[in-house]
VEXTOR-113157 format. One record per residue (C-alpha): z negated, y negated, x negated; residue number from 1. Coordinates in steps of 0.02 Angstrom, whole numbers, plus 50000, padded with zeros to 5 digits. Example, Ala and Ser with C-alpha at 12.3 -4.5 7.8 and 13.67 -1.06 7.14 Angstrom:
# VEXTOR-113157
R     Z     Y     X   i
R 49610 50225 49385   1
R 49643 50053 49316   2
# end
This chain:
# VEXTOR-113157
R     Z     Y     X   i
R 48991 47696 48883   1
R 48958 47886 48866   2
R 49051 48013 48955   3
R 48903 48057 49041   4
R 48872 47869 49108   5
R 49037 47868 49201   6
R 49002 48024 49296   7
R 48940 48022 49487   8
R 48758 48125 49504   9
R 48846 48255 49611  10
R 48933 48300 49461  11
R 48805 48290 49329  12
R 48658 48389 49426  13
R 48702 48550 49300  14
R 48725 48447 49163  15
R 48565 48379 49143  16
R 48501 48395 48961  17
R 48331 48417 48880  18
R 48354 48266 48792  19
R 48383 48176 48948  20
R 48235 48219 49034  21
R 48142 48170 48875  22
R 48206 48004 48886  23
R 48183 48011 49072  24
R 47994 48053 49046  25
R 47972 47914 48897  26
R 48043 47788 49016  27
R 47924 47821 49136  28
R 47762 47824 49020  29
R 47810 47675 48932  30
R 47851 47591 49098  31
R 47682 47641 49186  32
R 47563 47605 49007  33
R 47628 47418 49004  34
R 47488 47396 49164  35
R 47356 47494 49067  36
R 47366 47421 48894  37
R 47255 47266 48932  38
R 47094 47375 48974  39
R 47033 47399 48799  40
R 47073 47228 48754  41
R 46977 47137 48881  42
R 46840 47094 48776  43
R 46944 47028 48644  44
R 47065 46935 48779  45
R 46911 46863 48860  46
R 46857 46776 48702  47
R 47016 46717 48655  48
R 47025 46618 48827  49
R 46822 46594 48831  50
R 46837 46692 49000  51
R 46661 46759 49099  52
R 46644 46936 49111  53
R 46678 46936 49282  54
R 46832 46845 49271  55
R 46895 46947 49150  56
R 46941 47083 49270  57
R 47074 46967 49338  58
R 47194 47021 49220  59
R 47201 47204 49246  60
R 47171 47163 49433  61
R 47328 47062 49448  62
R 47427 47180 49349  63
R 47378 47333 49490  64
R 47404 47194 49619  65
R 47565 47164 49561  66
R 47609 47357 49554  67
R 47568 47394 49736  68
R 47684 47254 49780  69
R 47817 47288 49676  70
R 47807 47483 49752  71
R 47800 47402 49928  72
R 47955 47290 49909  73
R 48051 47348 49777  74
R 48043 47549 49762  75
R 48132 47575 49930  76
R 48288 47492 49860  77
R 48319 47646 49755  78
R 48387 47741 49918  79
R 48483 47585 49946  80
R 48577 47546 49769  81
R 48604 47622 49616  82
R 48452 47680 49517  83
R 48537 47669 49363  84
R 48554 47475 49379  85
R 48405 47454 49450  86
R 48322 47536 49285  87
R 48432 47423 49178  88
R 48372 47277 49276  89
R 48185 47311 49296  90
R 48169 47376 49119  91
R 48259 47202 49051  92
R 48125 47096 49156  93
R 47974 47201 49090  94
R 48021 47162 48925  95
R 48027 46997 48959  96
R 47860 46996 49055  97
R 47774 47091 48912  98
R 47829 46944 48784  99
R 47783 46807 48897 100
R 47597 46900 48929 101
R 47585 46927 48720 102
R 47645 46731 48683 103
R 47529 46669 48852 104
R 47449 46489 48789 105
R 47331 46476 48930 106
R 47233 46597 49052 107
R 47338 46535 49185 108
R 47500 46613 49081 109
R 47415 46762 49046 110
R 47359 46792 49241 111
R 47548 46756 49295 112
R 47618 46866 49180 113
R 47498 47010 49201 114
R 47556 47006 49392 115
R 47741 46995 49342 116
R 47717 47152 49240 117
R 47636 47251 49374 118
R 47795 47198 49489 119
R 47928 47270 49372 120
R 47835 47406 49287 121
R 47878 47482 49457 122
R 48044 47562 49367 123
R 47940 47715 49328 124
R 47955 47731 49522 125
R 48129 47728 49489 126
R 48151 47840 49362 127
R 48046 48000 49442 128
R 48178 47998 49592 129
R 48304 47987 49472 130
R 48264 48142 49380 131
R 48242 48240 49567 132
R 48420 48181 49598 133
R 48503 48234 49433 134
R 48412 48402 49425 135
R 48462 48563 49499 136
R 48393 48641 49655 137
R 48324 48778 49546 138
R 48239 48655 49411 139
R 48215 48521 49516 140
R 48000 48554 49506 141
R 48002 48581 49329 142
R 48095 48442 49274 143
R 47995 48322 49397 144
R 47854 48384 49338 145
R 47895 48356 49152 146
R 47927 48178 49197 147
R 47774 48169 49291 148
R 47683 48217 49124 149
R 47765 48083 49038 150
R 47704 47944 49153 151
R 47532 48018 49154 152
R 47516 48026 48972 153
R 47580 47846 48962 154
R 47444 47790 49080 155
R 47299 47868 48953 156
R 47380 47859 48804 157
R 47413 47676 48826 158
R 47229 47630 48796 159
R 47227 47737 48638 160
R 47397 47625 48577 161
R 47329 47457 48645 162
R 47136 47494 48590 163
R 47183 47527 48408 164
R 47333 47403 48386 165
R 47232 47273 48442 166
R 47109 47302 48319 167
R 47211 47301 48175 168
R 47325 47161 48235 169
R 47268 47069 48380 170
R 47309 47107 48560 171
R 47453 47004 48575 172
R 47543 47114 48449 173
R 47522 47249 48579 174
R 47643 47150 48708 175
R 47754 47122 48574 176
R 47790 47307 48518 177
R 47774 47370 48687 178
R 47917 47231 48749 179
R 48021 47302 48600 180
R 47989 47496 48648 181
R 48030 47459 48832 182
R 48188 47376 48792 183
R 48265 47515 48680 184
R 48232 47646 48805 185
R 48305 47555 48945 186
R 48456 47531 48841 187
R 48462 47708 48807 188
R 48442 47773 48978 189
R 48574 47642 49042 190
R 48684 47728 48919 191
R 48658 47893 48947 192
R 48636 47905 49146 193
R 48758 47913 49270 194
R 48780 47797 49425 195
R 48684 47848 49562 196
R 48764 47851 49743 197
R 48647 47754 49872 198
R 48573 47880 49999 199
R 48549 47762 50141 200
R 48658 47610 50223 201
R 48495 47536 50300 202
R 48480 47345 50262 203
R 48336 47281 50169 204
R 48240 47239 50305 205
R 48257 47399 50405 206
R 48217 47503 50233 207
R 48062 47411 50226 208
R 48017 47435 50418 209
R 48041 47614 50405 210
R 47897 47615 50292 211
R 47776 47577 50431 212
R 47857 47703 50554 213
R 47832 47838 50436 214
R 47654 47786 50407 215
R 47610 47789 50586 216
R 47725 47972 50612 217
R 47632 48068 50477 218
R 47432 48078 50485 219
R 47447 48195 50314 220
R 47535 48038 50216 221
R 47388 47932 50296 222
R 47255 48057 50233 223
R 47343 48092 50074 224
R 47363 47896 50015 225
R 47179 47853 50072 226
R 47101 47988 49976 227
R 47192 47957 49823 228
R 47178 47781 49850 229
R 46996 47799 49834 230
R 46990 47915 49692 231
R 47082 47769 49619 232
R 46948 47642 49640 233
R 46848 47755 49545 234
R 46979 47788 49411 235
R 47012 47600 49393 236
R 46832 47541 49396 237
R 46779 47652 49243 238
R 46939 47621 49139 239
R 46938 47424 49175 240
R 46737 47400 49121 241
R 46725 47529 48980 242
R 46780 47413 48822 243
R 46650 47286 48893 244
R 46507 47396 48904 245
R 46550 47496 48744 246
R 46542 47301 48653 247
R 46379 47235 48748 248
R 46292 47410 48736 249
R 46344 47501 48588 250
R 46434 47349 48473 251
R 46587 47428 48467 252
R 46763 47382 48461 253
R 46935 47400 48562 254
R 46997 47534 48458 255
R 46842 47658 48498 256
R 46876 47598 48677 257
R 47060 47661 48671 258
R 47021 47827 48592 259
R 46913 47871 48733 260
R 47096 47871 48814 261
R 47118 48032 48701 262
R 46976 48121 48817 263
R 47060 48069 48976 264
R 47226 48120 48904 265
R 47183 48292 48941 266
R 47206 48253 49118 267
R 47389 48249 49096 268
R 47396 48445 49067 269
R 47322 48466 49248 270
R 47497 48406 49334 271
R 47591 48568 49297 272
R 47437 48677 49325 273
R 47395 48597 49486 274
R 47573 48603 49546 275
R 47568 48795 49518 276
R 47406 48818 49612 277
R 47470 48724 49743 278
R 47615 48835 49769 279
R 47502 48985 49756 280
R 47333 48911 49881 281
R 47408 48761 49952 282
R 47380 48573 49910 283
R 47266 48555 50034 284
R 47148 48673 49915 285
R 47184 48590 49751 286
R 47147 48411 49841 287
R 46965 48481 49894 288
R 46927 48539 49728 289
R 47007 48401 49625 290
R 46910 48268 49722 291
R 46737 48362 49703 292
R 46778 48374 49516 293
R 46801 48180 49502 294
R 46640 48169 49619 295
R 46527 48279 49487 296
R 46610 48194 49327 297
R 46553 48018 49386 298
R 46368 48076 49443 299
R 46363 48144 49267 300
R 46337 47980 49201 301
R 46187 47944 49301 302
R 46092 48039 49173 303
R 46137 47916 49019 304
R 45997 47813 49013 305
R 45893 47940 48993 306
R 45961 48027 48832 307
R 45984 47960 48651 308
R 46167 47857 48609 309
R 46251 48006 48554 310
R 46227 48110 48677 311
R 46262 47936 48800 312
R 46441 47949 48707 313
R 46472 48116 48727 314
R 46433 48121 48923 315
R 46564 47970 48934 316
R 46692 48083 48834 317
R 46657 48242 48939 318
R 46662 48141 49113 319
R 46837 48055 49059 320
R 46899 48219 49026 321
R 46817 48283 49197 322
R 46884 48149 49325 323
R 47054 48109 49249 324
R 47096 48280 49264 325
R 47031 48301 49435 326
R 47122 48138 49502 327
R 47291 48196 49418 328
R 47290 48359 49492 329
R 47250 48268 49657 330
R 47392 48155 49635 331
R 47516 48309 49607 332
R 47441 48402 49749 333
R 47448 48243 49871 334
R 47639 48205 49826 335
R 47679 48392 49860 336
R 47596 48363 50032 337
R 47704 48208 50078 338
R 47866 48261 49987 339
R 47863 48400 50114 340
R 47855 48295 50258 341
R 48030 48213 50260 342
R 48150 48268 50112 343
R 48279 48130 50170 344
R 48131 47982 50147 345
R 48053 48044 49971 346
R 48076 47888 49886 347
R 47993 47791 50033 348
R 47850 47912 50062 349
R 47822 47907 49884 350
R 47826 47700 49884 351
R 47689 47707 50046 352
R 47576 47833 49961 353
R 47575 47727 49792 354
R 47565 47571 49870 355
R 47390 47626 49919 356
R 47355 47705 49766 357
R 47376 47544 49677 358
R 47292 47424 49800 359
R 47144 47553 49768 360
R 47168 47524 49576 361
R 47168 47323 49601 362
R 47011 47351 49703 363
R 46912 47453 49559 364
R 46959 47335 49448 365
R 46882 47196 49526 366
R 46740 47289 49596 367
R 46704 47371 49429 368
R 46686 47220 49346 369
R 46583 47132 49472 370
R 46468 47296 49490 371
R 46447 47280 49289 372
R 46419 47104 49276 373
R 46283 47108 49412 374
R 46197 47299 49425 375
R 46244 47361 49241 376
R 46346 47522 49193 377
R 46237 47609 49323 378
R 46301 47493 49463 379
R 46464 47530 49400 380
R 46444 47723 49399 381
R 46362 47703 49591 382
R 46530 47604 49636 383
R 46655 47763 49567 384
R 46532 47905 49642 385
R 46542 47825 49812 386
R 46721 47803 49800 387
R 46753 47977 49740 388
R 46648 48047 49864 389
R 46730 47950 50004 390
R 46897 48026 49967 391
R 46825 48210 49956 392
R 46773 48170 50116 393
R 46936 48127 50175 394
R 47013 48299 50105 395
R 46850 48396 50175 396
R 46890 48316 50371 397
R 47093 48349 50362 398
R 47179 48489 50430 399
R 47226 48616 50286 400
R 47412 48596 50235 401
R 47498 48719 50162 402
# end
């Protein structure tokens, strides 16, 4: 075992190298990417198991539900146990569940493994607090921002990877390759990370009960979680239905659907910019601007039926850049708000907000599929626009936070 791995977190704060930060960012990105691989491949997966368009949405829905449950039930354990050990256990289980999904022989096994992937992919939410703990006080914001950039890039580039790989070698190969990648990074993190001293002695039931107390105590937490959750409905509805719409309307494969993730990946650049703007103008200002950008970006797609096909595709790309940038900027600003509420409970505050966010993701995947099946692409755009508008209204009605 490396010398660094034998140190405690208190002695390693000054030794956090750029390579370790990169590994933490890579680990967070690969972990969270696991819950988005299916989205560009839904058409292919549905054909394999002869599933209806409305039922195919269950795959990302269950994955998002699993992630929400994992954040709520497992993420708080980072305050109670050694995060290094938690990262090893969850990373190993994530690799195994990805393999199970890739070799699924029936529709029910696929759905069960999708739920399990979401549950243990929450290792990403253990890596971020680990980075914050390892960083020095003067470098903490920059370090967390870099790891968050890795996480956001993983969310968006996952679709590019899965879309292209599925087109070339089939959807099962995506999960197999992903399993190997997660396992390699997990072992590397186990080797380089130090042990983490638990930050609380609360037993598990008390730890979970404290989540409810925090929710009731901080109205700013409730507004941040609900607003980001509504934006997440719009985000998930789009990405869960894009591949199906492109196949039905434009006869395009999963590789094309995945490449739209490159447009959305520009949103990952919003993380450090949003943080800087929040420092200067306040995070509340950033959330309002960001939510407004999301509303405008989705509303832009209402003009698609009235323009030629090349323009329609350009509008989709422009909208993806706009709403991804807005949603990621809003996420960083909302994290700034909640982390300032109670520094001693940041892991639990983070768990609460992301639970609501991924409930929104799960709802968006289900509602988006149903809207597409019933009302077509315009129905999905309407759903996303209304959800984003509700998120904006919550921010406009709340008190300013600096």
